[in-house]
C-alpha positions in Angstrom: 143.0 189.0 64.3 143.9 191.2 67.3 141.4 191.3 70.1 139.6 194.6 70.7 140.7 196.8 73.6 137.3 196.3 75.3 135.6 193.4 77.1 133.3 192.6 74.2 132.8 189.0 72.9 134.3 189.0 69.4 131.3 187.4 67.8 128.9 189.9 69.4 131.1 192.8 68.2 131.1 191.5 64.6 127.3 190.8 64.6 126.7 194.3 65.9 129.0 195.9 63.4 127.4 194.0 60.6 123.9 195.1 61.7 125.1 198.8 61.9 126.7 198.7 58.5 124.1 196.6 56.7 120.7 197.8 58.0 120.8 201.0 55.9 121.8 199.1 52.8 119.1 196.5 53.3 116.5 199.2 53.6 117.7 200.9 50.4 117.2 197.8 48.3 114.6 195.6 49.9 111.7 197.2 48.1 113.2 197.1 44.6 111.1 194.1 43.4 108.0 195.7 44.9 108.5 199.1 43.3 106.0 198.5 40.4 103.4 197.3 43.0 104.0 200.3 45.2 103.7 202.7 42.3 100.4 201.1 41.3 99.1 201.2 44.9 100.0 204.9 45.2 98.7 205.7 41.7 102.0 207.2 40.6 104.5 206.4 37.8 107.4 204.1 38.7 109.8 207.1 38.2 108.3 208.6 41.4 109.4 205.5 43.3 112.8 205.7 41.8 113.1 209.2 43.1 112.2 208.0 46.6 115.2 205.6 46.2 117.4 208.6 45.4 115.9 210.6 48.3 116.8 207.8 50.6 120.4 207.8 49.4 120.6 211.6 49.8 119.4 211.1 53.4 122.1 208.6 54.1 124.7 211.0 52.7 123.5 213.9 54.9 123.4 211.7 57.9 126.9 210.4 57.5 128.3 213.9 57.0 126.7 214.9 60.3 127.2 211.8 62.5 131.0 211.6 61.8 132.0 214.9 63.3 129.3 214.6 66.1 130.6 211.2 67.1 134.2 212.6 67.2 133.0 215.4 69.5 130.6 213.6 71.8 131.3 209.9 71.5 129.8 207.0 69.6 127.4 205.1 71.8 124.5 207.5 72.5 124.4 208.8 68.9 124.4 205.3 67.3 121.7 204.1 69.7 119.5 207.1 68.9 120.1 206.8 65.2 119.0 203.1 65.1 115.9 203.9 67.2 115.0 206.6 64.6 115.6 204.0 61.8 113.3 201.5 63.5 110.4 204.0 63.9 110.8 205.3 60.4 110.7 201.8 59.0 107.3 201.2 60.6 106.2 204.6 59.1 107.2 203.4 55.6 105.1 200.3 56.0 102.0 202.4 56.9 102.5 205.3 54.4 99.2 206.3 52.7 100.7 208.0 49.7 104.0 208.5 47.9 104.7 211.8 49.6 104.4 210.3 53.1 106.4 207.3 51.9 109.2 209.6 50.7 109.3 211.6 53.9 109.4 208.4 55.9 112.3 207.2 53.7 114.2 210.3 54.4 113.9 209.9 58.2 114.7 206.2 57.9 117.9 207.2 56.1 118.8 209.8 58.7 118.7 207.1 61.3 120.5 204.4 59.3 123.4 206.8 58.6 124.3 206.7 62.3 125.0 202.9 62.1 126.9 203.1 58.9 129.3 205.9 59.8 129.8 205.2 63.5 130.2 201.5 62.9 133.2 202.2 60.8 134.6 204.7 63.4 134.2 202.0 66.1 136.5 199.7 64.1 139.1 202.5 63.9 138.7 203.1 67.6 139.5 199.6 68.7 141.9 198.2 66.1 145.2 199.2 64.6 145.4 200.0 60.9 146.3 196.5 59.6 143.7 194.8 61.8 141.1 197.4 60.9 141.7 196.6 57.2 141.2 192.9 57.9 138.1 193.6 60.0 136.6 195.7 57.2 137.2 192.8 54.7 135.6 190.4 57.2 132.5 192.5 57.7 132.2 193.7 54.1 131.4 190.4 52.5 128.3 190.2 54.7 127.5 193.8 54.4 128.1 193.8 50.7 125.8 190.8 50.2 123.0 192.6 51.9 122.1 195.0 49.0 122.0 192.1 46.6 120.3 189.6 48.9 117.7 192.0 50.3 115.9 192.3 46.9 115.6 188.5 46.9 114.2 188.5 50.4 112.1 191.6 49.6 110.7 189.8 46.5 109.5 186.8 48.5 108.0 189.0 51.3 106.3 191.1 48.6 105.0 188.1 46.7 103.6 186.3 49.7 102.6 189.2 52.0 102.6 192.7 50.5 105.0 195.3 49.2 104.7 197.1 52.6 105.9 194.1 54.7 109.6 194.3 53.9 109.8 197.5 55.9 108.6 195.6 59.0 111.6 193.4 58.5 114.0 196.4 58.5 112.3 197.6 61.7 113.2 194.2 63.3 116.8 194.7 62.3 116.8 198.1 64.0 115.4 196.6 67.2 118.1 193.9 67.3 120.8 196.5 66.7 119.5 198.7 69.5 119.4 195.7 71.9 122.9 194.6 71.2 124.3 198.2 71.4 122.6 198.8 74.7 123.5 195.5 76.3 127.0 194.8 75.0 128.8 197.7 73.3 130.5 200.4 75.5 131.7 203.8 74.5 134.8 203.3 72.2 135.9 206.9 71.5 138.5 207.8 74.2 137.6 210.9 76.2 141.0 212.4 75.4 140.2 212.4 71.7 136.8 214.1 72.0 136.7 217.8 71.4 133.2 218.6 72.7 133.3 221.3 70.1 131.2 220.5 67.0 132.5 223.6 65.1 136.0 222.5 65.6 135.2 219.0 64.6 133.5 220.1 61.4 136.6 222.1 60.5 138.3 218.8 59.9 136.3 218.5 56.7 138.3 221.2 54.8 141.5 219.6 56.0 140.5 216.2 54.7 139.3 217.6 51.4 142.7 219.3 51.0 144.5 216.0 51.2 145.1 214.1 47.9 145.5 210.9 50.0 141.8 211.3 51.2 140.6 211.9 47.6 142.5 208.9 46.3 140.3 206.7 48.4 137.1 208.7 48.5 137.0 208.8 44.7 137.1 205.0 44.4 134.0 204.8 46.6 132.2 207.4 44.4 133.0 205.4 41.2 132.0 202.0 42.6 128.7 203.2 44.2 127.7 205.3 41.1 128.0 202.2 38.9 126.3 199.9 41.4 123.4 202.2 42.4 122.9 203.2 38.8 122.3 199.6 38.0 120.0 199.1 41.0 117.9 202.1 39.8 117.8 201.0 36.2 117.3 197.2 36.7 113.6 197.1 37.8 112.6 199.0 34.6 114.9 197.0 32.4 113.8 193.7 33.8 110.1 194.5 33.7 110.5 195.5 30.1 112.1 192.1 29.5 108.9 190.4 30.8 110.2 189.2 34.2 107.8 188.8 37.2 108.4 190.2 40.7 109.8 186.9 42.0 112.0 186.4 38.9 113.4 189.9 39.3 114.4 189.2 42.9 116.6 186.3 41.7 118.5 188.5 39.3 120.4 190.1 42.2 121.9 186.9 43.7 125.0 186.8 41.5 125.9 190.3 42.5 126.2 189.3 46.2 128.3 186.2 45.2 130.8 188.1 43.2 131.0 190.9 45.8 131.7 188.4 48.6 134.3 186.7 46.4 136.0 190.0 45.7 136.0 190.9 49.4 137.5 187.5 50.4 140.1 187.7 47.7 141.1 191.3 48.6 141.2 190.3 52.3 143.6 187.4 51.5 146.0 189.5 49.5 145.8 192.5 51.9 148.0 190.4 54.2 150.9 190.6 51.8 150.2 193.4 49.3 149.8 197.1 49.6 146.2 198.4 49.6 147.0 200.8 46.7 148.2 198.0 44.5 145.0 195.9 45.2 142.9 199.0 44.4 144.6 199.1 41.0 143.5 195.5 40.5 140.0 196.5 41.4 139.9 199.2 38.7 141.2 196.7 36.1 138.3 194.4 37.0 135.8 197.3 36.9 137.0 198.2 33.4 136.4 194.6 32.3 132.9 194.7 33.7 132.1 198.0 32.0 133.4 196.7 28.6 131.3 193.6 29.0 128.2 195.6 29.7 128.8 197.7 26.6 129.0 194.4 24.6 125.8 193.2 26.2 124.0 196.4 25.2 125.4 196.2 21.7 124.2 192.6 21.3 120.7 193.5 22.5 118.1 190.7 23.1 115.5 190.0 25.7 117.5 187.8 28.0 118.8 189.4 31.2 121.8 187.0 31.4 124.4 189.1 29.6 123.6 192.2 31.6 123.7 190.3 34.9 127.0 188.6 34.1 128.5 192.0 33.2 127.2 193.7 36.4 128.5 190.8 38.4 132.0 191.6 37.2 131.4 195.2 38.3 130.4 194.0 41.8 133.5 191.8 41.9 135.5 194.9 41.4 133.6 196.7 44.2 134.7 193.8 46.5 138.1 195.3 46.1 137.4 199.0 45.8 134.9 199.5 48.7 136.3 197.8 51.8 139.9 198.7 50.9 139.1 202.3 50.2 137.2 202.7 53.5 140.0 201.1 55.4 142.7 203.2 53.7 140.7 206.4 54.1 139.8 206.0 57.8 143.1 204.7 59.0 145.1 207.4 57.1 143.5 210.0 59.5 143.2 208.4 62.9 142.7 211.6 64.8 139.7 212.4 62.6 138.4 208.8 62.0 134.7 209.7 62.5 134.9 212.7 60.3 136.8 210.8 57.6 134.3 208.0 57.8 131.3 210.3 57.6 132.7 212.4 54.8 133.7 209.4 52.7 130.2 207.9 53.3 128.5 211.2 52.3 130.6 211.6 49.2 130.0 208.1 47.8 126.3 208.2 48.6 125.9 211.6 46.9 127.6 210.2 43.9 125.2 207.2 44.0 122.2 209.6 44.3 123.3 211.6 41.3 123.7 208.3 39.4 120.1 207.4 40.3 118.8 210.8 39.1 120.7 210.5 35.8 119.5 206.9 35.3 115.9 207.8 35.9 116.1 210.5 33.2 117.7 208.1 30.7 116.0 205.4 28.6 115.4 202.2 30.5 117.7 200.1 28.2 120.9 198.1 28.7 122.7 200.3 26.2 122.0 203.5 28.2 123.0 201.9 31.4 126.2 200.6 29.8 127.1 204.0 28.5 126.7 205.5 31.9 128.8 202.9 33.7 131.5 203.2 31.0 131.8 206.9 31.5 132.0 206.6 35.3 134.6 203.8 35.1 136.8 205.7 32.7 136.8 208.7 35.0 137.9 206.5 37.9 140.6 204.7 36.0 142.1 208.0 34.9 141.8 209.8 38.2 143.0 207.1 40.7 146.6 206.9 39.5 146.9 210.6 39.2 145.7 211.2 42.8 147.8 208.4 44.1 150.9 209.8 42.5 150.1 213.3 43.9 149.4 212.0 47.4 152.8 210.2 47.5 154.7 213.4 46.9 156.3 214.6 50.2 154.6 218.0 50.1 151.1 216.4 49.8 151.5 214.6 53.2 150.6 216.9 56.1 150.6 214.9 59.3 150.6 218.0 61.5 147.2 219.0 60.1 145.7 215.7 61.1 146.8 216.0 64.7 145.9 219.7 65.2 142.1 219.2 65.1 
């Protein structure tokens, strides 16, 4: 792997990038096993806690849409340090919330801080590496980052069981403190002064340019599909697993296979990215996703009180996401190097909005495997149809507008 163009130890850089990218995802999922206990403590139905999960995802989406252009205009370092400080303070506020309203507000602020790390971390990779090395860096980081949403419920389940449902948020606060220390001590400003506009309005105008590019959509759509399927499952699973009679600790174990298959998908896509085009590997990812959706439909049709068929099917879906998510981020960000922050932020916002909509839809549906399977099947079908169409359109000469990318 090429060394970065800054005097930063490679290990420190990777650890910092992982913390920036993973902290927000850890916070989104670490309280899933404790949701029923939190609902009981607040005296509210579990659907109210599901909505705070959705609110958190919306906060992440808004944050990414804002931080991307702002970091292109004013640089990365101050914004990301400020964002991670906000994340840390809000995590403590979540642990102290007296009611579900205060908890929801703290979750919004937590998400607004976490979004800085997620979007600016990706932009930093684009700043310091070329396109091919950036793709390999993403597929190095993403196995760890991708494992965090699946492993954090396991960790959260143990912390909830042996301490309380509030304690996991103190863990996320500790992650925020560590990220701030590493950023302040080791990571310099990576956005070249020559590329900064110091004009937020001008930077935000890059959004319409990106949205007009079929190439951008061909990657952003993949993220929307993958996250809608995954977050739909995360929202539905506590209800489904409780209805199957599982305890808090048992529920936390049900997420382990998701991290294993996601990591395997990341490592596999990273290996083949050396010799195969990203677009071809994304096609493989969609084929795997379709297999997972079909398996989940079969699990719903068979019924039963065992969670194993559902977990196996969703593990295939996360295997597919191991291809779709890192490769789509790498393709989308490196396709528009002059607007890397904006592209990163817009892609991040779009896929999180898709995930939030998925959570709202799932919360309104019956808490059954069949309902979840139907939802994921529809999302997967849409992605499998749209991706080749957008890809073909983006490869037409008239769809490629390099001048538009360099004029902002």
